[in-house]
C-alpha positions in Angstrom: 74.0 23.6 -32.2 74.2 19.7 -31.2 71.5 17.4 -32.4 68.8 16.9 -29.9 67.7 13.2 -29.9 63.8 12.9 -29.6 61.9 9.6 -29.6 58.9 9.4 -31.8 56.6 6.7 -32.6 56.2 4.9 -35.9 56.0 2.0 -38.1 59.1 0.6 -39.7 58.5 -0.8 -43.3 62.0 -1.4 -44.1 62.3 -5.3 -44.3 60.0 -8.2 -44.4 60.9 -9.6 -41.0 59.3 -6.7 -39.2 56.8 -7.2 -36.7 53.1 -6.3 -38.1 52.8 -3.7 -35.5 54.1 -0.5 -34.1 57.6 -0.2 -32.9 59.7 2.4 -31.0 62.4 4.1 -33.0 64.6 7.0 -32.6 64.8 10.0 -35.0 67.2 12.8 -34.8 65.7 16.2 -34.9 67.7 19.6 -35.5 66.7 22.3 -33.6 66.6 25.8 -35.5 65.2 29.0 -34.7 62.1 30.9 -35.1 62.1 34.1 -37.3 61.8 36.2 -34.1 64.9 34.4 -32.5 62.7 33.0 -29.6 61.4 29.2 -29.1 63.5 26.6 -31.4 61.6 24.7 -34.1 62.4 21.2 -35.7 63.3 20.9 -39.4 64.3 17.3 -39.3 61.0 16.1 -41.2 62.9 16.8 -44.7 65.2 14.1 -43.9 62.6 11.8 -42.8 62.1 8.5 -44.8 58.3 8.6 -44.1 56.3 10.2 -47.0 53.0 11.7 -46.6 50.1 9.6 -45.1 52.9 7.1 -44.5 51.4 3.7 -43.7 52.2 1.5 -40.5 51.8 -2.0 -40.2 48.7 -3.5 -38.6 47.9 -6.7 -37.8 43.9 -7.4 -38.1 42.4 -10.2 -36.7 38.6 -11.3 -37.8 36.3 -13.6 -36.2 34.0 -15.3 -38.5 34.0 -16.5 -42.2 30.1 -16.3 -43.0 29.1 -13.5 -45.3 30.6 -10.8 -43.2 33.6 -12.3 -42.6 34.5 -13.0 -46.3 33.6 -9.5 -47.5 35.7 -8.1 -45.0 38.7 -10.1 -46.0 38.6 -9.7 -49.8 37.9 -6.1 -49.8 40.9 -5.5 -47.0 43.0 -7.2 -49.3 41.8 -5.3 -52.2 42.0 -1.8 -50.8 44.6 -1.8 -47.9 48.1 -2.2 -47.8 50.7 -3.2 -45.1 48.4 -5.1 -43.3 47.9 -8.8 -42.3 44.6 -10.1 -41.9 43.7 -13.2 -39.9 40.3 -14.7 -39.8 39.6 -17.0 -37.1 36.9 -19.7 -37.9 35.7 -22.1 -35.1 34.1 -24.8 -37.5 36.0 -26.7 -40.1 34.5 -24.7 -43.3 33.5 -21.4 -44.4 29.7 -20.3 -44.1 28.7 -19.1 -41.0 25.2 -19.3 -40.3 24.7 -21.4 -43.6 27.0 -23.9 -42.5 25.6 -24.5 -38.9 22.1 -24.4 -40.0 21.6 -27.6 -41.6 17.8 -28.4 -40.9 15.5 -29.7 -42.5 13.8 -27.2 -44.8 16.8 -24.6 -43.9 16.5 -21.9 -46.6 16.7 -18.2 -47.5 13.2 -16.7 -47.0 14.1 -13.5 -49.0 14.7 -14.2 -52.8 18.0 -15.5 -53.4 18.9 -12.9 -56.2 18.5 -10.3 -53.2 20.6 -12.4 -51.0 23.7 -12.2 -52.7 27.2 -9.8 -52.9 26.2 -7.0 -54.9 29.5 -7.5 -56.8 28.7 -11.4 -57.3 25.5 -11.7 -58.8 24.6 -15.5 -59.4 22.3 -16.1 -62.6 22.5 -19.9 -61.7 20.4 -19.9 -58.7 17.9 -23.0 -59.1 14.8 -21.5 -57.4 13.5 -18.2 -56.0 14.1 -19.0 -52.3 17.5 -21.0 -52.3 18.2 -23.9 -49.7 21.0 -24.0 -47.3 23.1 -26.1 -49.1 23.0 -24.0 -52.2 23.7 -20.6 -50.6 26.5 -22.7 -48.7 28.1 -23.4 -52.1 27.7 -19.6 -53.3 29.8 -18.6 -50.5 32.2 -21.1 -51.3 32.5 -20.3 -54.9 32.8 -16.7 -53.8 35.7 -17.3 -51.0 37.7 -19.5 -53.5 37.2 -16.9 -56.5 38.9 -14.2 -54.4 41.4 -16.7 -52.6 40.1 -15.8 -49.4 41.0 -19.1 -47.4 44.6 -18.1 -47.3 43.4 -15.7 -44.7 41.5 -18.2 -42.5 42.3 -20.6 -39.9 39.9 -23.4 -39.3 38.7 -24.8 -36.1 40.1 -21.9 -34.0 38.1 -20.7 -31.8 38.4 -17.5 -29.8 38.0 -18.1 -26.3 39.1 -14.2 -25.1 39.8 -10.6 -26.1 41.5 -8.4 -23.5 42.4 -4.8 -24.7 46.3 -4.1 -23.6 46.5 -0.3 -22.8 50.4 -0.3 -23.1 50.4 -2.0 -26.4 47.2 -0.6 -28.0 46.5 -4.1 -28.9 43.9 -6.7 -28.3 45.4 -9.9 -26.7 43.7 -12.8 -27.7 43.3 -16.3 -26.5 42.5 -19.0 -29.2 41.6 -22.7 -28.6 42.8 -25.0 -31.4 42.2 -28.5 -31.5 42.5 -28.8 -27.4 45.5 -26.4 -27.7 45.7 -22.6 -26.6 47.3 -20.3 -28.9 47.9 -16.7 -28.3 47.6 -14.0 -30.8 47.5 -10.0 -30.9 45.7 -7.6 -33.1 45.8 -3.4 -33.7 42.5 -4.0 -34.8 40.0 -6.5 -33.9 36.6 -7.3 -35.8 33.8 -9.3 -34.6 32.0 -11.0 -37.8 30.4 -14.1 -35.8 26.9 -13.0 -36.4 24.0 -13.7 -34.4 22.5 -16.7 -36.0 24.7 -19.4 -34.9 24.7 -19.8 -31.3 21.6 -22.1 -29.8 19.5 -20.5 -27.2 18.0 -23.4 -25.3 15.6 -22.0 -22.3 13.2 -24.9 -22.4 12.7 -26.1 -18.5 14.4 -29.4 -18.1 15.4 -30.0 -21.7 18.2 -31.9 -20.9 16.2 -34.4 -18.8 15.1 -36.0 -22.2 16.6 -39.4 -22.9 15.6 -39.8 -26.3 17.1 -37.7 -29.2 16.8 -33.8 -28.8 17.9 -31.4 -31.6 18.1 -27.7 -32.0 18.0 -26.1 -35.4 21.4 -24.7 -35.1 22.7 -28.4 -33.8 21.2 -30.4 -36.5 21.7 -34.4 -36.5 21.2 -35.5 -40.1 21.4 -39.4 -38.9 18.4 -39.2 -36.9 15.4 -41.2 -38.5 11.9 -39.6 -37.9 10.0 -42.0 -40.3 6.8 -43.1 -38.1 8.0 -41.3 -34.9 6.1 -39.2 -32.4 7.7 -35.7 -32.2 7.4 -32.6 -30.3 8.4 -29.5 -32.3 9.0 -26.4 -30.0 9.0 -23.0 -31.4 6.8 -21.2 -34.2 9.4 -18.9 -35.2 11.2 -18.9 -38.7 13.2 -22.2 -38.1 9.9 -24.1 -36.9 8.1 -23.0 -40.0 10.5 -24.2 -42.2 11.0 -27.4 -40.5 7.3 -28.4 -39.9 6.7 -29.1 -43.7 9.5 -31.2 -43.8 8.8 -33.3 -41.0 4.9 -33.6 -41.4 5.1 -36.1 -44.2 7.5 -38.4 -42.5 6.4 -38.6 -39.0 3.3 -40.5 -37.4 2.4 -37.4 -35.2 3.9 -34.0 -34.6 2.9 -31.6 -31.5 3.9 -28.2 -32.3 4.5 -26.2 -29.2 3.3 -22.7 -29.7 3.8 -20.2 -26.7 3.2 -17.0 -28.5 0.6 -16.1 -31.3 2.4 -14.7 -34.4 1.4 -13.7 -38.3 2.2 -16.2 -40.6 2.8 -14.2 -43.8 2.9 -15.0 -47.7 6.6 -15.5 -48.7 8.7 -12.5 -48.8 8.0 -10.6 -52.1 6.4 -13.3 -53.7 4.5 -10.8 -55.7 7.9 -9.9 -57.2 9.3 -13.4 -58.1 6.5 -15.9 -58.6 4.4 -16.1 -61.8 0.6 -14.8 -61.1 -1.8 -17.8 -60.5 1.0 -20.1 -59.4 0.3 -22.7 -56.9 4.2 -23.3 -56.3 5.6 -21.3 -53.5 9.3 -21.8 -54.5 9.3 -22.3 -58.3 12.3 -23.3 -60.1 14.0 -20.9 -62.5 14.0 -22.2 -66.4 17.3 -23.3 -68.0 16.1 -20.6 -70.6 15.9 -17.8 -67.8 19.5 -18.7 -66.2 21.0 -18.6 -69.8 19.3 -15.0 -70.6 20.8 -13.6 -67.3 24.1 -15.0 -68.1 24.3 -13.6 -71.8 22.6 -10.5 -71.1 24.0 -8.5 -68.0 21.9 -5.5 -68.4 18.6 -7.8 -68.3 20.1 -9.6 -65.3 20.7 -6.1 -63.6 17.2 -5.3 -64.3 16.0 -8.3 -62.7 18.1 -8.1 -60.0 16.7 -4.5 -59.3 13.5 -6.2 -57.7 15.0 -4.7 -54.7 13.7 -1.5 -55.6 9.9 -2.7 -54.5 11.4 -4.7 -51.8 13.3 -1.8 -50.1 9.6 -0.2 -50.1 8.4 -2.1 -47.0 9.5 0.0 -44.1 5.9 2.2 -44.2 4.5 -0.8 -42.5 6.2 0.0 -39.1 4.0 3.0 -38.7 1.3 1.7 -36.4 -1.4 4.0 -37.6 -0.7 3.9 -41.5 -2.4 2.5 -44.1 0.2 -0.2 -45.0 0.2 -1.5 -41.5 -3.8 -1.6 -41.7 -3.8 -3.0 -45.0 -1.1 -5.9 -44.2 -3.2 -7.0 -41.1 -6.2 -7.5 -42.9 -4.4 -9.3 -45.8 -2.5 -11.6 -43.5 -5.4 -12.6 -41.3 -7.4 -13.2 -44.4 -4.8 -15.3 -45.7 -4.5 -17.2 -42.4 -8.3 -17.9 -42.1 -8.6 -19.0 -45.8 -5.7 -21.7 -45.6 -7.2 -22.9 -42.0 -10.8 -22.7 -43.0 -11.4 -26.4 -41.6 -9.8 -25.1 -38.4 -11.3 -21.7 -37.7 -10.3 -21.7 -34.1 -7.1 -22.3 -34.5 -6.6 -19.7 -37.2 -8.4 -17.0 -34.4 -6.1 -18.3 -31.9 -2.9 -18.1 -34.0 -3.5 -14.4 -34.7 -1.9 -11.9 -32.3 -3.2 -8.7 -31.0 -0.1 -6.8 -31.7 1.1 -5.4 -35.2 2.3 -7.2 -38.4 6.2 -7.1 -38.0 6.2 -6.5 -34.3 7.9 -9.9 -34.2 10.1 -10.6 -37.2 7.5 -11.6 -39.9 7.3 -15.2 -40.4 6.7 -16.2 -44.0 5.0 -19.5 -43.9 5.6 -21.6 -46.9 3.4 -24.8 -46.3 3.4 -24.1 -42.6 -0.2 -23.3 -42.0 -1.3 -26.0 -44.7 0.7 -28.3 -42.3 -1.3 -27.0 -39.2 -4.3 -28.0 -41.3 -3.3 -32.2 -41.6 -4.3 -34.7 -39.2 -1.1 -35.9 -37.8 -0.3 -32.0 -36.5 -1.5 -30.8 -33.3 -1.0 -27.3 -31.8 -0.2 -27.2 -27.9 -0.8 -23.7 -26.5 -0.4 -24.8 -22.9 3.2 -23.7 -21.5 5.6 -26.4 -21.0 6.4 -27.0 -17.2 9.1 -29.4 -17.6 10.7 -31.7 -20.2 10.8 -35.4 -18.4 12.9 -38.4 -19.5 10.6 -39.3 -22.1 8.3 -36.3 -23.2 6.9 -32.9 -21.8 4.6 -32.1 -19.1 2.7 -28.9 -19.9 1.3 -26.1 -16.9 -1.9 -28.1 -17.1 -0.5 -31.2 -15.6 -0.6 -33.0 -18.9 2.2 -35.8 -20.0 2.7 -36.3 -23.6 5.4 -38.8 -24.6 7.5 -38.6 -27.6 10.3 -40.4 -29.4 12.2 -37.1 -30.4 12.0 -33.5 -29.6 13.0 -30.9 -32.0 13.7 -27.4 -30.2 13.3 -24.5 -32.5 13.8 -22.2 -29.9 15.9 -19.4 -31.3 19.3 -18.3 -31.0 21.3 -15.7 -28.9 20.5 -12.5 -30.2 21.8 -10.4 -27.3 24.5 -8.4 -29.6 27.2 -9.5 -27.1 29.9 -11.9 -27.9 30.4 -15.8 -27.7 33.8 -14.9 -26.1 34.9 -13.2 -23.1 35.6 -9.5 -23.9 37.1 -6.9 -21.6 37.9 -3.7 -23.0 39.3 -0.2 -21.8 38.4 0.7 -18.1 37.5 -3.1 -17.7 34.3 -2.9 -19.9 32.4 -6.2 -20.2 29.2 -7.6 -21.7 27.4 -7.5 -18.1 23.8 -9.0 -17.7 22.8 -5.6 -17.4 24.4 -4.6 -20.7 22.9 -7.6 -22.4 19.5 -6.4 -21.5 19.6 -3.0 -23.1 22.9 -3.1 -25.1 24.1 -0.1 -26.7 26.7 0.9 -29.4 27.6 3.2 -32.3 25.8 3.2 -35.9 25.4 -0.7 -35.0 29.4 -1.4 -35.7 31.2 -0.1 -32.5 30.6 0.1 -28.8 31.8 1.9 -26.0 35.5 1.4 -24.4 36.8 -1.2 -26.9 39.4 0.7 -29.1 40.3 -0.5 -32.5 37.1 -3.0 -32.2 34.6 -3.1 -34.9 31.6 -5.5 -35.1 29.3 -6.6 -37.8 25.5 -6.8 -36.3 25.9 -4.8 -33.3 23.1 -3.1 -31.2 20.4 -1.3 -33.6 21.6 -3.4 -36.9 19.5 -3.4 -39.9 18.8 -6.9 -39.4 14.9 -6.5 -40.1 15.2 -3.9 -42.4 15.6 -5.6 -45.5 18.2 -7.8 -47.0 21.4 -8.0 -44.8 23.9 -8.2 -47.7 24.0 -4.8 -48.8 24.2 -3.5 -45.1 27.4 -6.0 -44.6 29.0 -4.6 -47.5 28.8 -0.9 -46.6 29.5 -1.8 -43.0 32.5 -3.4 -44.2 33.7 -0.6 -46.6 33.1 1.8 -43.5 35.6 -0.3 -41.5 38.1 -0.5 -44.1 37.8 3.6 -44.0 38.4 3.9 -40.4 41.1 1.6 -40.6 42.9 3.5 -43.5 42.5 6.8 -41.2 44.2 4.7 -38.2 47.0 3.7 -40.3 47.9 6.7 -42.3 47.2 9.8 -39.9 49.3 8.8 -37.1 46.7 7.7 -34.8 46.9 4.9 -31.9 43.6 3.9 -31.4 39.9 4.8 -32.3 36.9 4.4 -30.4 33.1 6.2 -30.5 33.0 9.0 -27.8 30.6 8.0 -25.4 28.5 10.9 -25.9 28.0 10.1 -29.4 26.7 6.3 -28.3 24.3 7.7 -25.6 23.0 10.4 -28.1 22.5 7.8 -30.8 20.8 5.4 -28.5 18.6 8.1 -27.4 17.6 8.5 -30.7 17.0 4.9 -31.5 14.9 4.7 -28.3 12.8 7.6 -29.1 12.2 6.7 -32.8 11.5 3.2 -32.1 9.0 3.3 -29.6 6.7 5.0 -31.7 6.6 1.9 -34.2 5.2 -1.2 -34.2 7.9 -3.2 -32.6 7.1 -1.4 -29.5 3.8 -3.3 -29.1 3.7 -5.9 -26.5 5.2 -9.0 -28.4 8.1 -11.2 -27.8 10.6 -10.8 -30.1 14.3 -11.1 -31.3 14.3 -7.5 -31.6 14.3 -6.7 -28.1 15.1 -9.2 -24.9 11.8 -8.8 -23.1 8.2 -8.2 -24.3 8.6 -4.7 -23.2 12.3 -4.5 -23.5 14.7 -2.2 -25.3 14.8 -2.2 -29.3 18.3 -3.1 -30.1 17.5 -5.6 -32.9 16.4 -2.7 -35.5 17.8 0.3 -36.9 15.8 3.2 -36.5 14.8 3.7 -40.4 14.7 1.8 -43.7 17.7 0.0 -45.0 18.3 2.5 -47.8 18.5 5.1 -44.4 21.3 3.1 -42.8 23.4 2.7 -46.1 23.1 6.5 -47.0 24.2 7.1 -43.1 27.3 4.6 -43.1 28.3 6.1 -46.9 29.1 9.2 -44.9 31.0 8.6 -41.8 30.7 11.1 -39.2 34.5 10.8 -37.8 33.9 13.7 -35.4 32.0 11.2 -33.3 35.2 9.5 -32.6 37.8 9.6 -30.2 41.2 9.7 -32.2 44.3 9.1 -29.8 47.4 10.8 -31.4 50.5 8.4 -31.5 53.1 10.2 -29.5 50.8 12.6 -28.0 49.0 15.8 -29.5 52.1 17.3 -30.3 52.2 14.7 -32.8 48.8 15.4 -34.5 50.2 16.3 -37.7 53.3 13.7 -37.9 51.5 12.0 -40.4 52.4 14.8 -43.0 56.1 13.4 -42.7 58.7 14.9 -45.1 56.5 16.7 -47.1 56.3 14.2 -50.1 53.7 12.2 -51.5 54.7 8.3 -52.1 53.9 9.1 -55.7 56.7 11.7 -55.8 59.4 9.3 -53.9 58.2 6.0 -56.1 58.5 7.5 -59.1 54.7 7.4 -59.9 52.2 10.1 -61.4 52.9 13.5 -59.8 50.2 15.1 -62.3 47.3 13.1 -61.1 45.0 16.0 -60.2 44.8 16.4 -64.1 43.4 12.9 -64.5 41.1 14.0 -61.5 39.8 17.2 -63.3 39.3 15.3 -66.7 37.2 12.6 -64.9 35.0 15.3 -63.3 34.7 17.3 -66.5 34.2 21.0 -66.6 31.4 22.7 -64.4 28.1 23.5 -66.8 28.0 26.8 -68.2 25.8 29.4 -66.7 
């Protein structure tokens, strides 16, 4: 009987020059007969060079080199084989949020020992709440230690990403110093974050002819000394900025559209000395040396996260934790603003503590009590060439305007993306974005995202979340690479059901109160900036992937579903590796307990 030539898809790993993507090859399959003499079956797998779980070459493109991009790049290098990882960074350096946000007073509002990679603790943090420059240096140190820079191209801005159904790749257009560069990716990962793109929605903001700064686009050359300035906003950035500005300017008007709760520093009861008036004390050299010399002691200190992760009870609007928090924060605001009691009352909202992102006000309330600070509650009608006109008709003139008006947190992308069936981030999608487990979205095969819809950005420290999401992505990529799959994306039904759960859960929490918040796009909008549960609950979910919630498209059609089993041998058997590996597993697991 003559051989029958049948085309099958597989990745060639025979030479260094092979392109890092799936190519079409020809394999000779030899028909045999079934025992009953009926339909033929093929037996050529035994002659195939492909062992079980054979890895096809993949090219992975990542956008962004902040905490998420750096983590994925270093873990992919450690845990994946036969992949090429390319990170595109639009700026000149790594750092993401901590490179861009250089405004005065920029700092992490979490204790810095919580805001670190779990595998790279830093006993040398200078103080409880680290500043922007120190966090940026930490990220650079991690990137250099793990040789991540070799995977990064700086000053490369991804402008568009189009899904190519024929090649099963993302076709990318990148801009580099005025030139257009083309690339393609088998797997595309968005690690660009949500706190880098300025949101400027102030009417007439570009009418102003003097210096105008946004907290995400800071100009350190501006001289504020003895100037009259306007500070627009009272979110996290404005709260950090005011204490820095107040001491150097002649006068500052703080435009406050919305009332908000100004809380003590996050976890201050866990990190600050009792009775201390310093809201952000330095760590002593003795403390840092003890942590360097005694890893066990340092780990015990770092476990302050245990208590910090306990805050989710706050989100129950009828719970005792919420009632206690509201009472405590109100008392603190009244105490600090005792000389301006009317201001204290006007700043306190009707909604629950936490409906809007909790704003730890280290020094902010104290500044509001100063004579050269004035709070303007009237809405802004327009910015003029030399000042601001409010809706009551009052015109105030300024030398400098500082807009601390937040960021684009729509959970879309800062580039054009077109997925399967023409999927785009339409205005309607941005109003109510939806995804799967905060890391994938509909009709976007082989695409993953950090900080997707319903990511736990307000559920605790974001770093453990980033690490577990990165680990999840790597496991999904390994499955795609070794089990003969062409594409993977979440099922639409899974997205719909997950979104339904999120909406049902969150609508009964404090976040559904009538507050303007980055957790939702409107006062009454869908809550897409929070996970429906605690940060620990999210990590627990992500550690147990539900692969059944995905559509896995088999390379070559469903008949090739078990093509990954190859020639029936393991890689170890064909490369001289350990062929009794299961004994090591048994020893590691130990015997079961006796009855």
